PDB file with one MODEL, atoms N, CA, C and O in Angstrom:
MODEL        1
ATOM      1  N   UNK A   1      29.314  20.529   2.931  1.00  0.00           N
ATOM      2  CA  UNK A   1      29.832  21.852   2.675  1.00  0.00           C
ATOM      3  C   UNK A   1      28.759  22.778   2.107  1.00  0.00           C
ATOM      4  O   UNK A   1      28.753  23.976   2.389  1.00  0.00           O
ATOM      5  N   UNK A   2      27.844  22.213   1.298  1.00  0.00           N
ATOM      6  CA  UNK A   2      26.789  23.052   0.729  1.00  0.00           C
ATOM      7  C   UNK A   2      25.846  23.554   1.816  1.00  0.00           C
ATOM      8  O   UNK A   2      25.277  24.639   1.698  1.00  0.00           O
ATOM      9  N   UNK A   3      25.677  22.750   2.893  1.00  0.00           N
ATOM     10  CA  UNK A   3      24.859  23.184   4.021  1.00  0.00           C
ATOM     11  C   UNK A   3      25.486  24.400   4.698  1.00  0.00           C
ATOM     12  O   UNK A   3      24.779  25.339   5.064  1.00  0.00           O
ATOM     13  N   UNK A   4      26.786  24.389   4.865  1.00  0.00           N
ATOM     14  CA  UNK A   4      27.498  25.513   5.468  1.00  0.00           C
ATOM     15  C   UNK A   4      27.394  26.751   4.585  1.00  0.00           C
ATOM     16  O   UNK A   4      27.214  27.858   5.092  1.00  0.00           O
ATOM     17  N   UNK A   5      27.503  26.577   3.292  1.00  0.00           N
ATOM     18  CA  UNK A   5      27.370  27.696   2.363  1.00  0.00           C
ATOM     19  C   UNK A   5      25.973  28.300   2.428  1.00  0.00           C
ATOM     20  O   UNK A   5      25.822  29.521   2.370  1.00  0.00           O
ATOM     21  N   UNK A   6      24.955  27.459   2.548  1.00  0.00           N
ATOM     22  CA  UNK A   6      23.579  27.951   2.666  1.00  0.00           C
ATOM     23  C   UNK A   6      23.397  28.751   3.947  1.00  0.00           C
ATOM     24  O   UNK A   6      22.713  29.774   3.945  1.00  0.00           O
ATOM     25  N   UNK A   7      23.997  28.302   5.035  1.00  0.00           N
ATOM     26  CA  UNK A   7      23.888  29.001   6.318  1.00  0.00           C
ATOM     27  C   UNK A   7      24.584  30.350   6.240  1.00  0.00           C
ATOM     28  O   UNK A   7      24.042  31.358   6.694  1.00  0.00           O
ATOM     29  N   UNK A   8      25.786  30.375   5.665  1.00  0.00           N
ATOM     30  CA  UNK A   8      26.525  31.631   5.532  1.00  0.00           C
ATOM     31  C   UNK A   8      25.751  32.602   4.652  1.00  0.00           C
ATOM     32  O   UNK A   8      25.693  33.796   4.946  1.00  0.00           O
ATOM     33  N   UNK A   9      25.164  32.105   3.585  1.00  0.00           N
ATOM     34  CA  UNK A   9      24.370  32.949   2.682  1.00  0.00           C
ATOM     35  C   UNK A   9      23.176  33.540   3.418  1.00  0.00           C
ATOM     36  O   UNK A   9      22.881  34.725   3.259  1.00  0.00           O
ATOM     37  N   UNK A  10      22.479  32.729   4.227  1.00  0.00           N
ATOM     38  CA  UNK A  10      21.342  33.240   5.002  1.00  0.00           C
ATOM     39  C   UNK A  10      21.779  34.293   6.006  1.00  0.00           C
ATOM     40  O   UNK A  10      21.101  35.305   6.179  1.00  0.00           O
ATOM     41  N   UNK A  11      22.907  34.064   6.671  1.00  0.00           N
ATOM     42  CA  UNK A  11      23.413  35.036   7.650  1.00  0.00           C
ATOM     43  C   UNK A  11      23.750  36.360   6.967  1.00  0.00           C
ATOM     44  O   UNK A  11      23.412  37.427   7.480  1.00  0.00           O
ATOM     45  N   UNK A  12      24.406  36.295   5.830  1.00  0.00           N
ATOM     46  CA  UNK A  12      24.746  37.519   5.111  1.00  0.00           C
ATOM     47  C   UNK A  12      23.501  38.245   4.613  1.00  0.00           C
ATOM     48  O   UNK A  12      23.430  39.472   4.677  1.00  0.00           O
ATOM     49  N   UNK A  13      22.527  37.496   4.120  1.00  0.00           N
ATOM     50  CA  UNK A  13      21.283  38.109   3.649  1.00  0.00           C
ATOM     51  C   UNK A  13      20.557  38.789   4.803  1.00  0.00           C
ATOM     52  O   UNK A  13      20.027  39.888   4.640  1.00  0.00           O
ATOM     53  N   UNK A  14      20.527  38.145   5.967  1.00  0.00           N
ATOM     54  CA  UNK A  14      19.874  38.747   7.137  1.00  0.00           C
ATOM     55  C   UNK A  14      20.603  40.006   7.579  1.00  0.00           C
ATOM     56  O   UNK A  14      19.963  40.995   7.935  1.00  0.00           O
ATOM     57  N   UNK A  15      21.920  39.985   7.563  1.00  0.00           N
ATOM     58  CA  UNK A  15      22.698  41.152   7.983  1.00  0.00           C
ATOM     59  C   UNK A  15      22.491  42.318   7.018  1.00  0.00           C
ATOM     60  O   UNK A  15      22.337  43.459   7.455  1.00  0.00           O
ATOM     61  N   UNK A  16      22.485  42.050   5.727  1.00  0.00           N
ATOM     62  CA  UNK A  16      22.274  43.109   4.738  1.00  0.00           C
ATOM     63  C   UNK A  16      20.871  43.672   4.853  1.00  0.00           C
ATOM     64  O   UNK A  16      20.685  44.888   4.808  1.00  0.00           O
ATOM     65  N   UNK A  17      19.874  42.792   5.004  1.00  0.00           N
ATOM     66  CA  UNK A  17      18.486  43.246   5.137  1.00  0.00           C
ATOM     67  C   UNK A  17      18.307  44.119   6.374  1.00  0.00           C
ATOM     68  O   UNK A  17      17.685  45.179   6.305  1.00  0.00           O
ATOM     69  N   UNK A  18      18.848  43.677   7.499  1.00  0.00           N
ATOM     70  CA  UNK A  18      18.721  44.453   8.739  1.00  0.00           C
ATOM     71  C   UNK A  18      19.439  45.790   8.618  1.00  0.00           C
ATOM     72  O   UNK A  18      18.958  46.800   9.132  1.00  0.00           O
ATOM     73  N   UNK A  19      20.582  45.805   7.947  1.00  0.00           N
ATOM     74  CA  UNK A  19      21.316  47.061   7.764  1.00  0.00           C
ATOM     75  C   UNK A  19      20.531  48.040   6.911  1.00  0.00           C
ATOM     76  O   UNK A  19      20.488  49.231   7.217  1.00  0.00           O
ATOM     77  N   UNK A  20      19.910  47.555   5.847  1.00  0.00           N
ATOM     78  CA  UNK A  20      19.107  48.424   4.990  1.00  0.00           C
ATOM     79  C   UNK A  20      17.891  48.964   5.729  1.00  0.00           C
ATOM     80  O   UNK A  20      17.540  50.134   5.574  1.00  0.00           O
ATOM     81  N   UNK A  21      17.256  48.133   6.519  1.00  0.00           N
ATOM     82  CA  UNK A  21      16.104  48.582   7.297  1.00  0.00           C
ATOM     83  C   UNK A  21      16.535  49.618   8.325  1.00  0.00           C
ATOM     84  O   UNK A  21      15.860  50.631   8.508  1.00  0.00           O
ATOM     85  N   UNK A  22      17.655  49.371   8.994  1.00  0.00           N
ATOM     86  CA  UNK A  22      18.146  50.320  10.000  1.00  0.00           C
ATOM     87  C   UNK A  22      18.492  51.663   9.377  1.00  0.00           C
ATOM     88  O   UNK A  22      18.297  52.705  10.003  1.00  0.00           O
ATOM     89  N   UNK A  23      18.997  51.648   8.162  1.00  0.00           N
ATOM     90  CA  UNK A  23      19.335  52.907   7.487  1.00  0.00           C
ATOM     91  C   UNK A  23      18.094  53.646   7.015  1.00  0.00           C
ATOM     92  O   UNK A  23      18.092  54.875   6.953  1.00  0.00           O
ATOM     93  N   UNK A  24      17.044  52.915   6.682  1.00  0.00           N
ATOM     94  CA  UNK A  24      15.833  53.531   6.140  1.00  0.00           C
ATOM     95  C   UNK A  24      14.952  54.133   7.228  1.00  0.00           C
ATOM     96  O   UNK A  24      14.213  55.083   6.969  1.00  0.00           O
ATOM     97  N   UNK A  25      15.023  53.597   8.434  1.00  0.00           N
ATOM     98  CA  UNK A  25      14.165  54.051   9.527  1.00  0.00           C
ATOM     99  C   UNK A  25      14.992  54.915  10.470  1.00  0.00           C
ATOM    100  O   UNK A  25      16.028  54.463  10.958  1.00  0.00           O
ATOM    101  N   UNK A  26      14.561  56.151  10.741  1.00  0.00           N
ATOM    102  CA  UNK A  26      15.312  56.981  11.680  1.00  0.00           C
ATOM    103  C   UNK A  26      15.312  56.359  13.081  1.00  0.00           C
ATOM    104  O   UNK A  26      14.271  55.928  13.577  1.00  0.00           O
ATOM    105  N   UNK A  27      16.450  56.319  13.692  1.00  0.00           N
ATOM    106  CA  UNK A  27      16.571  55.758  15.032  1.00  0.00           C
ATOM    107  C   UNK A  27      17.359  56.723  15.907  1.00  0.00           C
ATOM    108  O   UNK A  27      18.290  57.383  15.446  1.00  0.00           O
ATOM    109  N   UNK A  28      16.973  56.793  17.164  1.00  0.00           N
ATOM    110  CA  UNK A  28      17.672  57.670  18.095  1.00  0.00           C
ATOM    111  C   UNK A  28      18.479  56.871  19.111  1.00  0.00           C
ATOM    112  O   UNK A  28      18.904  57.409  20.134  1.00  0.00           O
ATOM    113  N   UNK A  29      18.686  55.610  18.835  1.00  0.00           N
ATOM    114  CA  UNK A  29      19.441  54.776  19.764  1.00  0.00           C
ATOM    115  C   UNK A  29      20.893  55.228  19.810  1.00  0.00           C
ATOM    116  O   UNK A  29      21.474  55.631  18.802  1.00  0.00           O
ATOM    117  N   UNK A  30      21.455  55.151  20.993  1.00  0.00           N
ATOM    118  CA  UNK A  30      22.874  55.427  21.101  1.00  0.00           C
ATOM    119  C   UNK A  30      23.684  54.249  20.599  1.00  0.00           C
ATOM    120  O   UNK A  30      24.786  54.426  20.079  1.00  0.00           O
ATOM    121  N   UNK A  31      23.144  53.040  20.751  1.00  0.00           N
ATOM    122  CA  UNK A  31      23.854  51.856  20.298  1.00  0.00           C
ATOM    123  C   UNK A  31      22.855  50.860  19.738  1.00  0.00           C
ATOM    124  O   UNK A  31      21.834  50.577  20.364  1.00  0.00           O
ATOM    125  N   UNK A  32      23.145  50.335  18.568  1.00  0.00           N
ATOM    126  CA  UNK A  32      22.332  49.293  17.951  1.00  0.00           C
ATOM    127  C   UNK A  32      23.300  48.279  17.350  1.00  0.00           C
ATOM    128  O   UNK A  32      24.087  48.608  16.462  1.00  0.00           O
ATOM    129  N   UNK A  33      23.235  47.047  17.842  1.00  0.00           N
ATOM    130  CA  UNK A  33      24.154  46.010  17.396  1.00  0.00           C
ATOM    131  C   UNK A  33      23.384  44.891  16.724  1.00  0.00           C
ATOM    132  O   UNK A  33      22.316  44.498  17.195  1.00  0.00           O
ATOM    133  N   UNK A  34      23.910  44.383  15.640  1.00  0.00           N
ATOM    134  CA  UNK A  34      23.434  43.168  15.003  1.00  0.00           C
ATOM    135  C   UNK A  34      24.648  42.271  14.832  1.00  0.00           C
ATOM    136  O   UNK A  34      25.560  42.586  14.068  1.00  0.00           O
ATOM    137  N   UNK A  35      24.656  41.165  15.538  1.00  0.00           N
ATOM    138  CA  UNK A  35      25.772  40.223  15.495  1.00  0.00           C
ATOM    139  C   UNK A  35      25.261  38.912  14.919  1.00  0.00           C
ATOM    140  O   UNK A  35      24.136  38.509  15.213  1.00  0.00           O
ATOM    141  N   UNK A  36      26.062  38.243  14.109  1.00  0.00           N
ATOM    142  CA  UNK A  36      25.646  36.941  13.602  1.00  0.00           C
ATOM    143  C   UNK A  36      26.852  36.036  13.453  1.00  0.00           C
ATOM    144  O   UNK A  36      28.002  36.474  13.482  1.00  0.00           O
ATOM    145  N   UNK A  37      26.552  34.776  13.294  1.00  0.00           N
ATOM    146  CA  UNK A  37      27.617  33.799  13.135  1.00  0.00           C
ATOM    147  C   UNK A  37      27.044  32.419  12.902  1.00  0.00           C
ATOM    148  O   UNK A  37      25.842  32.258  12.690  1.00  0.00           O
ATOM    149  N   UNK A  38      27.904  31.438  12.944  1.00  0.00           N
ATOM    150  CA  UNK A  38      27.521  30.055  12.696  1.00  0.00           C
ATOM    151  C   UNK A  38      27.625  29.269  13.992  1.00  0.00           C
ATOM    152  O   UNK A  38      28.590  29.411  14.743  1.00  0.00           O
ATOM    153  N   UNK A  39      26.629  28.444  14.245  1.00  0.00           N
ATOM    154  CA  UNK A  39      26.637  27.537  15.389  1.00  0.00           C
ATOM    155  C   UNK A  39      26.896  26.140  14.855  1.00  0.00           C
ATOM    156  O   UNK A  39      26.226  25.691  13.925  1.00  0.00           O
ATOM    157  N   UNK A  40      27.858  25.462  15.437  1.00  0.00           N
ATOM    158  CA  UNK A  40      28.219  24.123  14.958  1.00  0.00           C
ATOM    159  C   UNK A  40      28.271  23.177  16.150  1.00  0.00           C
ATOM    160  O   UNK A  40      28.879  23.490  17.174  1.00  0.00           O
ATOM    161  N   UNK A  41      27.623  22.006  16.013  1.00  0.00           N
ATOM    162  CA  UNK A  41      27.646  20.974  17.053  1.00  0.00           C
ATOM    163  C   UNK A  41      28.311  19.728  16.469  1.00  0.00           C
ATOM    164  O   UNK A  41      27.696  18.992  15.697  1.00  0.00           O
ATOM    165  N   UNK A  42      29.542  19.501  16.832  1.00  0.00           N
ATOM    166  CA  UNK A  42      30.288  18.363  16.286  1.00  0.00           C
ATOM    167  C   UNK A  42      29.936  17.061  16.989  1.00  0.00           C
ATOM    168  O   UNK A  42      30.248  15.985  16.478  1.00  0.00           O
ATOM    169  N   UNK A  43      29.288  17.137  18.160  1.00  0.00           N
ATOM    170  CA  UNK A  43      28.975  15.934  18.926  1.00  0.00           C
ATOM    171  C   UNK A  43      27.887  15.094  18.263  1.00  0.00           C
ATOM    172  O   UNK A  43      27.839  13.882  18.470  1.00  0.00           O
ATOM    173  N   UNK A  44      27.012  15.714  17.472  1.00  0.00           N
ATOM    174  CA  UNK A  44      25.916  14.952  16.853  1.00  0.00           C
ATOM    175  C   UNK A  44      26.082  14.861  15.340  1.00  0.00           C
ATOM    176  O   UNK A  44      25.090  14.821  14.612  1.00  0.00           O
ATOM    177  N   UNK A  45      27.288  14.831  14.872  1.00  0.00           N
ATOM    178  CA  UNK A  45      27.531  14.625  13.457  1.00  0.00           C
ATOM    179  C   UNK A  45      27.710  15.887  12.646  1.00  0.00           C
ATOM    180  O   UNK A  45      27.466  15.875  11.439  1.00  0.00           O
ATOM    181  N   UNK A  46      28.121  16.961  13.257  1.00  0.00           N
ATOM    182  CA  UNK A  46      28.422  18.173  12.507  1.00  0.00           C
ATOM    183  C   UNK A  46      27.216  18.977  12.097  1.00  0.00           C
ATOM    184  O   UNK A  46      27.218  19.567  11.016  1.00  0.00           O
ATOM    185  N   UNK A  47      26.186  19.025  12.917  1.00  0.00           N
ATOM    186  CA  UNK A  47      24.997  19.823  12.612  1.00  0.00           C
ATOM    187  C   UNK A  47      25.356  21.306  12.648  1.00  0.00           C
ATOM    188  O   UNK A  47      25.971  21.768  13.609  1.00  0.00           O
ATOM    189  N   UNK A  48      24.979  22.056  11.613  1.00  0.00           N
ATOM    190  CA  UNK A  48      25.275  23.481  11.516  1.00  0.00           C
ATOM    191  C   UNK A  48      23.986  24.290  11.535  1.00  0.00           C
ATOM    192  O   UNK A  48      22.946  23.830  11.063  1.00  0.00           O
ATOM    193  N   UNK A  49      24.059  25.476  12.073  1.00  0.00           N
ATOM    194  CA  UNK A  49      22.940  26.400  12.076  1.00  0.00           C
ATOM    195  C   UNK A  49      23.495  27.809  12.156  1.00  0.00           C
ATOM    196  O   UNK A  49      24.712  27.992  12.202  1.00  0.00           O
ATOM    197  N   UNK A  50      22.630  28.800  12.175  1.00  0.00           N
ATOM    198  CA  UNK A  50      23.036  30.191  12.293  1.00  0.00           C
ATOM    199  C   UNK A  50      22.727  30.673  13.701  1.00  0.00           C
ATOM    200  O   UNK A  50      21.937  30.056  14.416  1.00  0.00           O
ATOM    201  N   UNK A  51      23.336  31.752  14.091  1.00  0.00           N
ATOM    202  CA  UNK A  51      23.042  32.380  15.376  1.00  0.00           C
ATOM    203  C   UNK A  51      23.142  33.887  15.182  1.00  0.00           C
ATOM    204  O   UNK A  51      23.978  34.358  14.411  1.00  0.00           O
ATOM    205  N   UNK A  52      22.290  34.651  15.880  1.00  0.00           N
ATOM    206  CA  UNK A  52      22.376  36.104  15.772  1.00  0.00           C
ATOM    207  C   UNK A  52      21.827  36.772  17.018  1.00  0.00           C
ATOM    208  O   UNK A  52      21.051  36.188  17.773  1.00  0.00           O
ATOM    209  N   UNK A  53      22.255  38.021  17.214  1.00  0.00           N
ATOM    210  CA  UNK A  53      21.848  38.829  18.367  1.00  0.00           C
ATOM    211  C   UNK A  53      21.501  40.225  17.858  1.00  0.00           C
ATOM    212  O   UNK A  53      22.214  40.785  17.025  1.00  0.00           O
ATOM    213  N   UNK A  54      20.411  40.777  18.359  1.00  0.00           N
ATOM    214  CA  UNK A  54      20.043  42.159  18.085  1.00  0.00           C
ATOM    215  C   UNK A  54      19.962  42.864  19.435  1.00  0.00           C
ATOM    216  O   UNK A  54      19.206  42.446  20.312  1.00  0.00           O
ATOM    217  N   UNK A  55      20.738  43.930  19.604  1.00  0.00           N
ATOM    218  CA  UNK A  55      20.833  44.637  20.886  1.00  0.00           C
ATOM    219  C   UNK A  55      20.607  46.131  20.649  1.00  0.00           C
ATOM    220  O   UNK A  55      21.286  46.754  19.833  1.00  0.00           O
ATOM    221  N   UNK A  56      19.649  46.689  21.372  1.00  0.00           N
ATOM    222  CA  UNK A  56      19.330  48.120  21.301  1.00  0.00           C
ATOM    223  C   UNK A  56      19.579  48.722  22.677  1.00  0.00           C
ATOM    224  O   UNK A  56      18.996  48.262  23.659  1.00  0.00           O
ATOM    225  N   UNK A  57      20.428  49.734  22.771  1.00  0.00           N
ATOM    226  CA  UNK A  57      20.734  50.394  24.045  1.00  0.00           C
ATOM    227  C   UNK A  57      20.440  51.883  23.929  1.00  0.00           C
ATOM    228  O   UNK A  57      20.702  52.506  22.900  1.00  0.00           O
ATOM    229  N   UNK A  58      19.895  52.436  24.993  1.00  0.00           N
ATOM    230  CA  UNK A  58      19.595  53.866  24.998  1.00  0.00           C
ATOM    231  C   UNK A  58      19.877  54.450  26.377  1.00  0.00           C
ATOM    232  O   UNK A  58      19.548  53.853  27.402  1.00  0.00           O
ATOM    233  N   UNK A  59      20.484  55.611  26.379  1.00  0.00           N
ATOM    234  CA  UNK A  59      20.769  56.332  27.617  1.00  0.00           C
ATOM    235  C   UNK A  59      19.564  57.201  27.954  1.00  0.00           C
ATOM    236  O   UNK A  59      19.102  57.980  27.120  1.00  0.00           O
ATOM    237  N   UNK A  60      19.061  57.066  29.170  1.00  0.00           N
ATOM    238  CA  UNK A  60      17.894  57.843  29.585  1.00  0.00           C
ATOM    239  C   UNK A  60      18.268  59.087  30.374  1.00  0.00           C
ATOM    240  O   UNK A  60      17.570  60.099  30.316  1.00  0.00           O
ATOM    241  N   UNK A  61      19.355  59.012  31.101  1.00  0.00           N
ATOM    242  CA  UNK A  61      19.850  60.168  31.848  1.00  0.00           C
ATOM    243  C   UNK A  61      21.357  60.012  31.991  1.00  0.00           C
ATOM    244  O   UNK A  61      21.950  59.091  31.430  1.00  0.00           O
ATOM    245  N   UNK A  62      21.963  60.905  32.735  1.00  0.00           N
ATOM    246  CA  UNK A  62      23.407  60.853  32.892  1.00  0.00           C
ATOM    247  C   UNK A  62      23.875  59.556  33.550  1.00  0.00           C
ATOM    248  O   UNK A  62      24.968  59.069  33.262  1.00  0.00           O
ATOM    249  N   UNK A  63      23.035  58.992  34.442  1.00  0.00           N
ATOM    250  CA  UNK A  63      23.463  57.819  35.210  1.00  0.00           C
ATOM    251  C   UNK A  63      22.588  56.594  34.987  1.00  0.00           C
ATOM    252  O   UNK A  63      22.727  55.618  35.725  1.00  0.00           O
ATOM    253  N   UNK A  64      21.696  56.601  34.005  1.00  0.00           N
ATOM    254  CA  UNK A  64      20.805  55.470  33.816  1.00  0.00           C
ATOM    255  C   UNK A  64      20.630  55.182  32.324  1.00  0.00           C
ATOM    256  O   UNK A  64      20.409  56.092  31.525  1.00  0.00           O
ATOM    257  N   UNK A  65      20.733  53.905  31.965  1.00  0.00           N
ATOM    258  CA  UNK A  65      20.476  53.473  30.594  1.00  0.00           C
ATOM    259  C   UNK A  65      19.864  52.079  30.630  1.00  0.00           C
ATOM    260  O   UNK A  65      19.862  51.412  31.665  1.00  0.00           O
ATOM    261  N   UNK A  66      19.346  51.652  29.485  1.00  0.00           N
ATOM    262  CA  UNK A  66      18.766  50.320  29.402  1.00  0.00           C
ATOM    263  C   UNK A  66      19.107  49.698  28.049  1.00  0.00           C
ATOM    264  O   UNK A  66      19.499  50.388  27.108  1.00  0.00           O
ATOM    265  N   UNK A  67      18.948  48.386  27.979  1.00  0.00           N
ATOM    266  CA  UNK A  67      19.155  47.646  26.738  1.00  0.00           C
ATOM    267  C   UNK A  67      18.028  46.648  26.569  1.00  0.00           C
ATOM    268  O   UNK A  67      17.539  46.078  27.544  1.00  0.00           O
ATOM    269  N   UNK A  68      17.618  46.440  25.328  1.00  0.00           N
ATOM    270  CA  UNK A  68      16.687  45.388  24.953  1.00  0.00           C
ATOM    271  C   UNK A  68      17.448  44.457  24.017  1.00  0.00           C
ATOM    272  O   UNK A  68      18.075  44.913  23.061  1.00  0.00           O
ATOM    273  N   UNK A  69      17.396  43.157  24.290  1.00  0.00           N
ATOM    274  CA  UNK A  69      18.223  42.199  23.559  1.00  0.00           C
ATOM    275  C   UNK A  69      17.367  41.024  23.101  1.00  0.00           C
ATOM    276  O   UNK A  69      16.535  40.520  23.854  1.00  0.00           O
ATOM    277  N   UNK A  70      17.581  40.593  21.852  1.00  0.00           N
ATOM    278  CA  UNK A  70      17.013  39.338  21.358  1.00  0.00           C
ATOM    279  C   UNK A  70      18.176  38.452  20.928  1.00  0.00           C
ATOM    280  O   UNK A  70      19.043  38.881  20.167  1.00  0.00           O
ATOM    281  N   UNK A  71      18.190  37.216  21.420  1.00  0.00           N
ATOM    282  CA  UNK A  71      19.262  36.269  21.105  1.00  0.00           C
ATOM    283  C   UNK A  71      18.652  35.042  20.444  1.00  0.00           C
ATOM    284  O   UNK A  71      17.726  34.439  20.986  1.00  0.00           O
ATOM    285  N   UNK A  72      19.166  34.671  19.278  1.00  0.00           N
ATOM    286  CA  UNK A  72      18.786  33.445  18.597  1.00  0.00           C
ATOM    287  C   UNK A  72      20.050  32.600  18.521  1.00  0.00           C
ATOM    288  O   UNK A  72      20.977  32.932  17.783  1.00  0.00           O
ATOM    289  N   UNK A  73      20.089  31.514  19.279  1.00  0.00           N
ATOM    290  CA  UNK A  73      21.289  30.683  19.360  1.00  0.00           C
ATOM    291  C   UNK A  73      21.357  29.620  18.278  1.00  0.00           C
ATOM    292  O   UNK A  73      22.199  28.725  18.343  1.00  0.00           O
ATOM    293  N   UNK A  74      20.487  29.702  17.289  1.00  0.00           N
ATOM    294  CA  UNK A  74      20.485  28.703  16.226  1.00  0.00           C
ATOM    295  C   UNK A  74      19.507  27.593  16.536  1.00  0.00           C
ATOM    296  O   UNK A  74      18.926  27.548  17.620  1.00  0.00           O
ATOM    297  N   UNK A  75      19.329  26.708  15.590  1.00  0.00           N
ATOM    298  CA  UNK A  75      18.351  25.633  15.734  1.00  0.00           C
ATOM    299  C   UNK A  75      18.991  24.304  15.385  1.00  0.00           C
ATOM    300  O   UNK A  75      18.738  23.725  14.328  1.00  0.00           O
ATOM    301  N   UNK A  76      19.827  23.838  16.301  1.00  0.00           N
ATOM    302  CA  UNK A  76      20.427  22.519  16.169  1.00  0.00           C
ATOM    303  C   UNK A  76      19.399  21.471  16.565  1.00  0.00           C
ATOM    304  O   UNK A  76      18.373  21.803  17.160  1.00  0.00           O
ATOM    305  N   UNK A  77      19.658  20.222  16.246  1.00  0.00           N
ATOM    306  CA  UNK A  77      18.742  19.141  16.596  1.00  0.00           C
ATOM    307  C   UNK A  77      18.578  19.089  18.114  1.00  0.00           C
ATOM    308  O   UNK A  77      19.561  18.935  18.839  1.00  0.00           O
ATOM    309  N   UNK A  78      17.348  19.214  18.594  1.00  0.00           N
ATOM    310  CA  UNK A  78      17.060  19.160  20.024  1.00  0.00           C
ATOM    311  C   UNK A  78      17.496  20.384  20.805  1.00  0.00           C
ATOM    312  O   UNK A  78      17.568  20.327  22.032  1.00  0.00           O
ATOM    313  N   UNK A  79      17.786  21.478  20.142  1.00  0.00           N
ATOM    314  CA  UNK A  79      18.294  22.674  20.821  1.00  0.00           C
ATOM    315  C   UNK A  79      17.718  23.917  20.140  1.00  0.00           C
ATOM    316  O   UNK A  79      18.235  24.368  19.117  1.00  0.00           O
ATOM    317  N   UNK A  80      16.658  24.460  20.705  1.00  0.00           N
ATOM    318  CA  UNK A  80      15.993  25.634  20.135  1.00  0.00           C
ATOM    319  C   UNK A  80      15.944  26.729  21.188  1.00  0.00           C
ATOM    320  O   UNK A  80      14.888  26.998  21.760  1.00  0.00           O
ATOM    321  N   UNK A  81      17.082  27.360  21.447  1.00  0.00           N
ATOM    322  CA  UNK A  81      17.162  28.353  22.503  1.00  0.00           C
ATOM    323  C   UNK A  81      17.172  29.750  21.896  1.00  0.00           C
ATOM    324  O   UNK A  81      18.156  30.176  21.291  1.00  0.00           O
ATOM    325  N   UNK A  82      16.076  30.440  22.067  1.00  0.00           N
ATOM    326  CA  UNK A  82      15.975  31.852  21.706  1.00  0.00           C
ATOM    327  C   UNK A  82      15.613  32.588  22.989  1.00  0.00           C
ATOM    328  O   UNK A  82      15.074  31.982  23.915  1.00  0.00           O
ATOM    329  N   UNK A  83      15.899  33.868  23.058  1.00  0.00           N
ATOM    330  CA  UNK A  83      15.569  34.558  24.288  1.00  0.00           C
ATOM    331  C   UNK A  83      15.534  36.050  24.132  1.00  0.00           C
ATOM    332  O   UNK A  83      16.125  36.620  23.214  1.00  0.00           O
ATOM    333  N   UNK A  84      14.824  36.676  25.056  1.00  0.00           N
ATOM    334  CA  UNK A  84      14.729  38.120  25.153  1.00  0.00           C
ATOM    335  C   UNK A  84      15.389  38.550  26.452  1.00  0.00           C
ATOM    336  O   UNK A  84      15.410  37.801  27.429  1.00  0.00           O
ATOM    337  N   UNK A  85      15.921  39.751  26.454  1.00  0.00           N
ATOM    338  CA  UNK A  85      16.536  40.250  27.674  1.00  0.00           C
ATOM    339  C   UNK A  85      16.337  41.733  27.818  1.00  0.00           C
ATOM    340  O   UNK A  85      16.272  42.461  26.828  1.00  0.00           O
ATOM    341  N   UNK A  86      16.239  42.186  29.059  1.00  0.00           N
ATOM    342  CA  UNK A  86      16.167  43.603  29.399  1.00  0.00           C
ATOM    343  C   UNK A  86      17.232  43.845  30.448  1.00  0.00           C
ATOM    344  O   UNK A  86      17.308  43.129  31.447  1.00  0.00           O
ATOM    345  N   UNK A  87      18.061  44.863  30.217  1.00  0.00           N
ATOM    346  CA  UNK A  87      19.141  45.191  31.138  1.00  0.00           C
ATOM    347  C   UNK A  87      19.017  46.658  31.517  1.00  0.00           C
ATOM    348  O   UNK A  87      18.904  47.523  30.648  1.00  0.00           O
ATOM    349  N   UNK A  88      19.039  46.937  32.816  1.00  0.00           N
ATOM    350  CA  UNK A  88      19.045  48.314  33.306  1.00  0.00           C
ATOM    351  C   UNK A  88      20.416  48.581  33.930  1.00  0.00           C
ATOM    352  O   UNK A  88      20.932  47.762  34.691  1.00  0.00           O
ATOM    353  N   UNK A  89      20.993  49.725  33.602  1.00  0.00           N
ATOM    354  CA  UNK A  89      22.319  50.077  34.113  1.00  0.00           C
ATOM    355  C   UNK A  89      22.264  51.385  34.879  1.00  0.00           C
ATOM    356  O   UNK A  89      21.643  52.354  34.443  1.00  0.00           O
ATOM    357  N   UNK A  90      22.916  51.397  36.017  1.00  0.00           N
ATOM    358  CA  UNK A  90      23.038  52.623  36.807  1.00  0.00           C
ATOM    359  C   UNK A  90      24.443  53.158  36.690  1.00  0.00           C
ATOM    360  O   UNK A  90      24.762  54.190  37.281  1.00  0.00           O
TER     361      UNK A  90
ENDMDL
END
């Protein structure tokens, strides 16, 4: 249980830190998302980790926009999946 509490504490600290940074730096993004949560793998004995996503979207014209995304799926034993993404929308 203390491991879960440590993970939740880290997630909350990261969310508060990112929120303070976002408020301090002027941004012109139409959408900025910070999502977080807990990743749990019950198959290998209840390993817990954190997971978070940062998504920045901006409209470039009336019919075109793009998004830049970073995904951290947590760091379970044998599973270190992080990724970047770029999405263009018409």
